[in-house]
LODRENTI-650609 format. One record per residue: residue number from 0; chain; z, y, x of N, C-alpha, C in turn. Coordinates in steps of 0.001 Angstrom, whole numbers. Layout:
N
     i   ch       n.z       n.y       n.x      ca.z      ca.y      ca.x       c.z       c.y       c.x
   NUM    A         Z         Y         X         Z         Y         X         Z         Y         X
...
REM end
This chain:
238
     i   ch       n.z       n.y       n.x      ca.z      ca.y      ca.x       c.z       c.y       c.x
     0    A     12809     18294     20718     14007     17240     19988     13042     16200     19797
     1    A     13397     14806     19721     12968     14018     18575     12233     14221     16966
     2    A     13139     14538     16731     12924     15206     14996     13283     16695     14831
     3    A     12558     17472     14698     12879     18911     14421     12863     19315     13026
     4    A     14104     20016     12704     14604     20074     11200     14465     21618     11188
     5    A     13677     22101     10338     13756     23598      9772     13657     24040      8275
     6    A     13899     24995      8204     13867     25562      6937     12634     25373      6260
     7    A     12290     25446      4818     11080     25145      4289     11080     26421      3397
     8    A     10609     25632      2493     10303     26025      1108     12304     26204       437
     9    A     12463     27179        25     13968     27298      -527     14772     26616       423
    10    A     15955     25272      -326     16585     24527       559     16189     23611      1137
    11    A     14530     23252       998     14212     22209      1380     13827     21944      2579
    12    A     14556     20642      3630     14668     20666      5165     12446     19996      4985
    13    A     12339     20531      6067     11015     19386      6827     11453     19023      7821
    14    A     11122     17726      7913     11404     16996      9029      9924     16373      9871
    15    A      9991     17039     11074      8594     16376     11802      8918     15225     12432
    16    A      7958     14387     12619      8081     13363     13162      6822     13006     14544
    17    A      7654     12679     15988      6967     12851     16946      6506     11506     17616
    18    A      7651     10554     17375      7803      9561     18001      8512      8231     17590
    19    A      8865      6854     18103      9320      6243     17342     10679      6544     17132
    20    A     11767      7229     17597     12675      7714     17029     12879      8213     15927
    21    A     11712      9405     16108     11921     10357     15009     11885      9283     13839
    22    A     10877      8430     14010     10272      7963     12577     11267      6820     12330
    23    A     12486      6006     13237     13139      5137     12815     14376      6375     11900
    24    A     14554      6880     12273     15567      8442     11901     15330      8559      9962
    25    A     13879      8522      9978     13643      8666      8036     14588      7997      7610
    26    A     14994      6473      8210     16129      5388      7112     17628      6328      6972
    27    A     17513      7034      7854     19167      7824      7079     18401      8469      5982
    28    A     17156      9248      5585     17414     10389      5085     16117     10018      3866
    29    A     15618      8599      3874     14654      8051      2958     15108      8230      1719
    30    A     16525      8231      1237     16768      8045      -166     17500      9577      -828
    31    A     16946     10911        -8     17404     12122      -593     15750     12649      -863
    32    A     15324     12873     -2181     14030     13266     -2645     13805     14539     -1976
    33    A     14549     15251     -1775     14386     16939     -1153     13968     16774       173
    34    A     13795     15554       952     13163     15596      2641     11594     15607      1668
    35    A     11240     16369      3082      9903     16445      3325      9286     15882      4853
    36    A      9105     14993      4937      8634     14542      6472      7415     14922      6628
    37    A      6702     14826      7980      5594     15304      8450      5134     14658      9853
    38    A      3924     14001     10129      3899     13131     11364      2931     14113     12164
    39    A      3606     14028     13446      3184     14873     13886      1643     14619     15636
    40    A      1798     13334     15545      1077     12179     16472       965     11095     15657
    41    A      -165     10296     16692       -45      8934     16154       647      8284     16681
    42    A      1359      7228     16452      2343      6256     16938      2422      4938     16768
    43    A      2213      4055     17703      1942      2826     17944      3720      1892     18061
    44    A      3268      1381     16572      5066       308     16457      5164      -721     17142
    45    A      4055      -696     18298      4181     -2289     19106      5904     -2679     19213
    46    A      6286     -2221     19895      7504     -2336     20330      8641     -2682     19465
    47    A      7911     -2366     17658      9410     -2882     16466      8635     -3923     16177
    48    A      9809     -5026     15822      9516     -6183     14740     10208     -6078     13511
    49    A      9234     -5787     12317      9227     -5758     11135     10118     -4514     10917
    50    A      9553     -3246     10976      9859     -2216     10661      9491     -1624      9915
    51    A     10387     -1492      8421      9833     -1122      6976     10648      -236      6566
    52    A     10398       950      5483     11247      1843      5135     11542      1053      3798
    53    A     12710       562      3327     12666      -322      2056     12699       811       805
    54    A     13170      1721      1043     12966      2629      -264     12746      4193      -141
    55    A     11783      4720      -505     11634      5820      -326     11542      7609     -1249
    56    A     12246      8596     -1141     12374      9204     -2615     11830     10232     -2235
    57    A     11388     10950     -1176     11150     12047      -713      9302     12166     -1013
    58    A      8889     13020       121      7759     13594       733      7080     13168      2176
    59    A      6148     12431      2406      5952     12085      3847      4128     12156      3628
    60    A      4297     13086      4556      2582     13938      5278      2211     13500      6464
    61    A      1446     12360      6445       643     11675      7648        28     13060      8538
    62    A       -96     14037      8135      -972     15045      8637     -2665     14350      9412
    63    A     -2996     13554      8621     -4358     13125      9376     -3663     12109     10392
    64    A     -2677     11618     10833     -2473     10743     11761     -2605      9360     11433
    65    A     -2628      8127     12736     -2487      6909     12563      -646      6132     12533
    66    A      -284      5375     11943       639      4636     12640        87      2903     12633
    67    A       145      2937     13948      -786       999     14193      1024        38     14225
    68    A         7      -962     14772       491     -2098     14761      2056     -2278     13961
    69    A      1613     -1924     12819      2745     -2354     11699      3287     -4107     11837
    70    A      4519     -4392     11861      4162     -5860     11622      5662     -6301     11118
    71    A      5529     -6676      9787      6893     -7232      9222      6796     -8757      8760
    72    A      7258    -10001      9006      7613    -11017      9394      8701    -11414      9136
    73    A      9365    -11695      8257     10743    -12081      8119     10973    -12902      6638
    74    A     11708    -13832      6543     12595    -14857      5813     13005    -14324      4567
    75    A     13810    -12874      4973     15331    -12336      4642     14552    -11568      3373
    76    A     13506    -11166      3661     12722     -9684      2451     12067    -10626      1493
    77    A     13120    -10642       -44     12598    -11499     -1422     11364    -10250     -2443
    78    A     11398     -9329     -2074     10742     -8632     -2882      9982     -7020     -2548
    79    A      9469     -6020     -2803      8802     -4970     -2527      9205     -4703      -668
    80    A      7966     -5268      -330      7178     -5115       776      6379     -4375      1471
    81    A      6089     -3662      2379      5223     -2762      2899      5888     -1686      3562
    82    A      4847     -1003      4560      5483       391      5016      6668       753      4149
    83    A      6577      1084      3252      7240      1476      2370      7319       345      1384
    84    A      9000       226      1313      8738     -1117       118      9018      -559     -1402
    85    A      9628       321     -1863      9811      1067     -2891      9360      2546     -2653
    86    A      8443      3232     -3042      8059      4666     -3308      8751      5055     -4922
    87    A      9963      5962     -4577     10189      6145     -6127      9520      7189     -7319
    88    A      9899      7068     -8044      9523      8326     -9113      9445      9985     -8664
    89    A      8386     10361     -8164      8806     11951     -7783      8149     11732     -6306
    90    A      8138     10777     -5869      7814     10800     -4171      6564     10189     -3803
    91    A      5671     11366     -2437      4695     11457     -2352      4194     11027      -958
    92    A      3009      9926      -922      2635      9987       797      1185     10382       783
    93    A      1361     10830      1496      -416     11822      1742     -1134     11396      3398
    94    A     -1910     11796      3204     -3335     12117      4783     -2186     11248      5767
    95    A     -2283      9681      5589     -1563      8765      6805     -2704      7639      6418
    96    A     -3069      6769      7906     -3568      5709      8263     -2921      4843      8823
    97    A     -2714      3817      8292     -1869      2352      8868     -3260      1571      9435
    98    A     -2960      1335     10770     -3915       186     11518     -3558      -978     12163
    99    A     -4215     -1488     12267     -3660     -3158     12643     -2010     -3556     12212
   100    A     -2423     -3419     10991     -1166     -4020     10056     -1358     -5358      9602
   101    A       184     -5994     10171       267     -7587      9732      1174     -7685      9005
   102    A      1254     -8176      7617      2484     -8500      7102      2339     -9908      6424
   103    A      3132    -10616      6684      3750    -12103      6564      4885    -12290      5414
   104    A      5014    -12590      4646      6051    -12687      4009      6032    -13735      2711
   105    A      7085    -14191      2631      7324    -14995      1447      8171    -14376       332
   106    A      7109    -13086      -554      8104    -12007     -1340      6943    -11675     -2255
   107    A      7744    -11018     -3541      6442    -10846     -4419      6576     -9398     -4144
   108    A      5311     -8535     -4927      5203     -6989     -4840      5346     -6863     -3383
   109    A      4111     -6955     -2687      3633     -6637     -1371      2484     -6124     -1148
   110    A      2442     -5053       -60      1204     -4232       124      1617     -3549      1427
   111    A        13     -3720      1769        80     -2718      3253      1143     -1087      3294
   112    A       954      -716      2444      1407       830      2306      2996       441      1646
   113    A      2427       195       325      3472      -319      -453      3601     -1673     -1270
   114    A      5205     -1825     -1476      5197     -2881     -2148      5120     -2315     -3530
   115    A      5893     -1188     -4221      5609      -594     -5048      5789       298     -4991
   116    A      5046      1010     -6250      4398      2195     -5998      5127      3334     -7337
   117    A      6056      4328     -7758      5961      4669     -8657      5821      6192     -8470
   118    A      5497      6737     -7549      4761      7750     -7032      3577      8296     -7052
   119    A      3067      9248     -6031      1713     10226     -6113      1539      9544     -4621
   120    A       340      8495     -4311      -524      8497     -3212     -1795      8918     -3125
   121    A     -2779      9792     -2131     -3363     10243     -1884     -3987     10339      -328
   122    A     -5267     10296      -459     -6245     10398      1068     -5038      9523      1919
   123    A     -5063      8244      1872     -4093      7194      2788     -5550      6056      2855
   124    A     -5024      5297      3895     -6137      3776      4327     -5077      2791      5082
   125    A     -5438      1748      5017     -4693       556      5593     -5862      -235      6096
   126    A     -5326      -543      7350     -6903     -1588      8171     -5512     -2530      8233
   127    A     -5832     -3770      7778     -5108     -5284      8477     -4868     -6516      7751
   128    A     -4102     -6769      7799     -3753     -8698      7240     -2673     -8479      6235
   129    A     -2822     -8894      4735     -1381     -8825      3966     -1385    -10351      3041
   130    A      -212    -10857      3621       252    -12276      2924      1522    -12253      2102
   131    A      1182    -12310      1288      2975    -12589        56      2747    -13979     -1013
   132    A      3887    -14129     -1966      3132    -14628     -3128      3042    -14062     -4042
   133    A      3298    -13464     -4950      2747    -12878     -6205      2954    -11022     -6116
   134    A      1750    -10413     -7101      1924     -9424     -6582      1471     -8518     -5235
   135    A       124     -9133     -5080      -296     -9084     -3434     -1100     -7984     -3773
   136    A     -1203     -6490     -2940     -2457     -5962     -2266     -2663     -5391     -1361
   137    A     -3739     -5426      -428     -4052     -4354       843     -3712     -3309       852
   138    A     -3458     -2773      -258     -2874     -1410       283      -969     -1077      -601
   139    A     -1467     -1720     -1860       -19     -1833     -3060      -248     -2901     -3669
   140    A      1357     -3704     -3432      1413     -4738     -4394      1464     -4746     -5989
   141    A      2399     -3838     -6311      2313     -3207     -8150      2167     -2071     -7842
   142    A      1196     -1664     -8926      1238       -84     -9003      1104       497    -10350
   143    A      2505      1483     -9996      2971      1622    -11906      2736      3293    -11933
   144    A      2176      4053    -10911      1662      5452    -10839       314      6356    -10673
   145    A       123      6808     -9699      -991      7567     -9542     -1508      7478     -7796
   146    A     -2542      6607     -7813     -3473      7072     -6453     -4667      7117     -6426
   147    A     -4716      7897     -5532     -6427      8982     -5323     -6918      8954     -3922
   148    A     -8279      8762     -3616     -9104      8487     -2792     -8360      7904     -1304
   149    A     -8228      6726     -1404     -7411      5493      -379     -8599      4429      -230
   150    A     -8173      3886       747     -9011      2656       896     -8071      1568      1875
   151    A     -8562       760      1806     -8057      -499      2595     -9294     -1619      3463
   152    A     -9262     -2212      4107    -10074     -2820      5037     -9075     -3773      5462
   153    A     -9454     -5132      5329     -8852     -6441      5804     -8450     -7424      4820
   154    A     -8187     -8377      5256     -7473     -9555      4658     -6561    -10161      3265
   155    A     -6447    -10280      2578     -5299    -10824      1830     -5390    -11840      1094
   156    A     -3992    -12383      1044     -3239    -13929       222     -2231    -13953      -317
   157    A     -2558    -14910     -1007     -1006    -14646     -1839     -1531    -15879     -3167
   158    A      -468    -15821     -4066       -60    -16678     -5167     -1071    -16056     -6266
   159    A      -656    -15480     -7100      -926    -14703     -8463      -775    -13355     -8325
   160    A     -2005    -12847     -8910     -1728    -11046     -9127     -2323    -10433     -7583
   161    A     -2865    -10932     -7476     -3507    -10747     -5887     -5032     -9718     -5338
   162    A     -5373     -8758     -5176     -6132     -7812     -5095     -6515     -7357     -3992
   163    A     -7650     -7144     -3554     -7862     -6218     -2007     -7607     -4699     -2048
   164    A     -7133     -4591     -3230     -6539     -3369     -2882     -5110     -3173     -3503
   165    A     -5270     -3470     -4796     -3899     -3735     -5712     -3944     -4924     -6303
   166    A     -2599     -5817     -6266     -2023     -6839     -6633     -2066     -6609     -8720
   167    A     -1388     -5772     -8892     -1220     -5496    -10222     -1524     -4025    -10378
   168    A     -2038     -3535    -11378     -2149     -1922    -11796     -1587     -1713    -13103
   169    A      -693      -985    -12852      -231      -465    -14374       331      1494    -14307
   170    A      -799      1455    -13266     -1016      3161    -13001     -2619      3608    -13067
   171    A     -2782      4409    -12811     -4129      5042    -12522     -5018      4909    -10965
   172    A     -5890      4522    -10942     -6425      4415     -9715     -7871      5243     -9841
   173    A     -8207      5931     -8666     -9013      6705     -9097     -9506      6694     -7221
   174    A    -11699      6652     -7294    -12252      6989     -6078    -11242      6172     -4426
   175    A    -11139      5144     -4595    -10873      4286     -3797    -11374      3333     -3788
   176    A    -11297      1917     -3072    -11748       959     -2608    -11440       121     -1499
   177    A    -12153     -1158     -1232    -11335     -2298      -843    -12496     -3129        68
   178    A    -12018     -3579      1191    -13420     -4553      1811    -12552     -5514      2679
   179    A    -13288     -6485      2506    -12421     -7728      3132    -12330     -9216      2406
   180    A    -11843    -10107      2829    -11982    -11545      2065    -10305    -11275      1399
   181    A    -10544    -11665       192     -9510    -11927      -903     -9386    -13702     -1400
   182    A     -7949    -14147     -1232     -7898    -15574     -1394     -6728    -15637     -2550
   183    A     -6193    -15812     -3593     -5250    -16733     -4130     -5376    -17439     -5306
   184    A     -4375    -17665     -6462     -4918    -18858     -7055     -5139    -18232     -8596
   185    A     -4482    -17145     -9173     -4530    -17031    -10591     -4507    -15458    -10348
   186    A     -5554    -14769    -11619     -5106    -13182    -11193     -5742    -12959    -10131
   187    A     -7257    -12437     -9597     -7509    -12904     -8126     -8633    -12119     -8311
   188    A     -8688    -10652     -7713     -9495     -9694     -7595    -10164     -8963     -6512
   189    A    -11638     -8363     -6399    -11519     -7867     -4937    -10867     -6843     -4847
   190    A    -11092     -6033     -5870    -10121     -4563     -5763     -8736     -4607     -7007
   191    A     -8808     -5512     -7570     -6912     -5643     -9034     -7086     -7141     -8845
   192    A     -5934     -7280     -8951     -5572     -8505     -9051     -6111     -8587    -11084
   193    A     -5119     -7823    -11460     -4753     -7491    -12898     -4382     -5796    -13398
   194    A     -5518     -5902    -13960     -5130     -4148    -14324     -4371     -3886    -16101
   195    A     -3719     -3606    -16404     -3377     -2636    -17588     -3891     -1544    -17760
   196    A     -3959      -164    -16908     -3915       744    -17374     -5117      1015    -16749
   197    A     -5614      2084    -16055     -7355      2841    -15245     -7677      2740    -14355
   198    A     -8567      2141    -13924     -9035      2317    -12388    -10651      2997    -12432
   199    A    -11089      3779    -12375    -12180      4701    -12255    -12423      4297    -10995
   200    A    -14105      5471    -10588    -14693      5840     -9646    -14043      4996     -8156
   201    A    -13832      3609     -8651    -13725      2475     -7108    -14522      1609     -7327
   202    A    -14372       681     -6000    -15358        -8     -5862    -14908     -1383     -4728
   203    A    -15226     -2496     -4973    -14916     -3709     -4002    -16308     -3958     -2639
   204    A    -16299     -4617     -1896    -16773     -5015      -707    -16098     -6161      -633
   205    A    -16165     -7233      -951    -14990     -8522      -917    -15433     -9656     -1073
   206    A    -14961    -10667      -553    -15232    -12142      -987    -13859    -12784     -1525
   207    A    -14195    -13233     -2429    -12919    -13336     -3416    -13184    -15070     -3674
   208    A    -12374    -15605     -4042    -11777    -16726     -4063    -10520    -17522     -4708
   209    A    -10300    -18268     -5776     -9719    -18370     -6918     -9205    -19679     -7585
   210    A     -8710    -19490     -8520     -8515    -20764     -9691     -8910    -19708    -10757
   211    A     -7697    -19567    -11408     -8287    -18917    -12839     -8066    -17189    -13315
   212    A     -8992    -16344    -13312     -9440    -15426    -13438     -9600    -14470    -12230
   213    A    -10617    -14985    -12102    -11079    -14429    -10544    -12476    -13753    -11081
   214    A    -12218    -12290    -10122    -13460    -11552    -10081    -13593    -10705     -9133
   215    A    -15314    -10373     -9025    -15588     -9778     -7842    -14964     -8403     -8117
   216    A    -14545     -7674     -9130    -13843     -6155     -9423    -12326     -6516     -9974
   217    A    -11765     -6748    -10746    -11251     -7455    -11033    -10889     -8646    -11841
   218    A     -9224     -9267    -11119     -9429    -10570    -11847     -9586    -10752    -13629
   219    A     -8104     -9986    -14004     -7692     -9738    -15661     -7786     -8798    -15642
   220    A     -8208     -8221    -16810     -8318     -7117    -16931     -8017     -6507    -19053
   221    A     -6927     -5511    -19005     -6648     -5229    -20942     -6886     -3946    -20770
   222    A     -7382     -2779    -19808     -7588     -1514    -20463     -8804      -991    -19648
   223    A     -8876       147    -18932     -9995       514    -19315    -10218       622    -17424
   224    A    -11647       147    -17300    -12784       421    -15748    -13838      1442    -16250
   225    A    -14013      2535    -15100    -15104      3375    -15424    -15845      3782    -14002
   226    A    -17264      3381    -14452    -17359      3705    -13036    -17303      3060    -11862
   227    A    -17047      1607    -11501    -16893      1158    -10888    -18229      -344    -10616
   228    A    -18251      -920     -9184    -18694     -1888     -8294    -18281     -2389     -8021
   229    A    -18822     -4131     -7664    -18615     -4637     -6741    -19023     -5477     -5810
   230    A    -19541     -5921     -4530    -20110     -6962     -4066    -19672     -7894     -3616
   231    A    -20082     -9380     -3081    -19735    -10374     -2343    -19680    -11193     -2715
   232    A    -19202    -12629     -2442    -19259    -13556     -3298    -17630    -13777     -4041
   233    A    -17878    -14904     -5220    -16775    -15156     -5594    -16762    -16162     -6680
   234    A    -15723    -17139     -5897    -15425    -18321     -6673    -14329    -18365     -6878
   235    A    -13970    -19401     -7804    -13506    -19706     -8739    -13864    -20110    -10085
   236    A    -12436    -21047    -10904    -12710    -22019    -11848    -12678    -21012    -13363
   237    A    -12274    -20311    -13383    -12542    -19197    -14556    -13207    -17736    -14377
REM end
């Protein structure tokens, strides 16, 4: 079957994803916190335009597989855009690679994997190009939770709060990195555009350009940055 369902721990269902149809079926269960999904093979989304999961409450295990050719280009989405638009509190995404991601929207909170994160993310990566308005990141647009051992490679463009990895961080980022080019206006950083929480053991290999509050690692910072570094050119006024 396209989607196999079997009893897991207790009364929790585990759904195994084998193809595009199985991936599309997630939309019917994405807002059920008890559901766990596992990717069983690499999937190519070339045939789909602007597929994404707006709100996700469960667990998604990429099982070290990739989803390629993720494209989102629509004028009708105004906020929280990514492969997962909004990962809710208690939700988890792990062991997933997104390859050849192209997101171009006029929206706030835009990221390759997540537009807005309130859950837990680990062992994931994104390769591609991301363009949005405010709170734009190669990996996550706006982070309010925990991200560990993840990275992104590609180009990021936006206006304010723009980062190679995260546009604005209000959570905990550890053992992550970003590589590519980052362009914005204000609060622009190679790794994080604006940090108000914790960044530790992270780095950026990015060329960064902007106007105000521009940094190779962080554009503007009001909390803690530990054991991090940045390389690349930085251009800006402040």
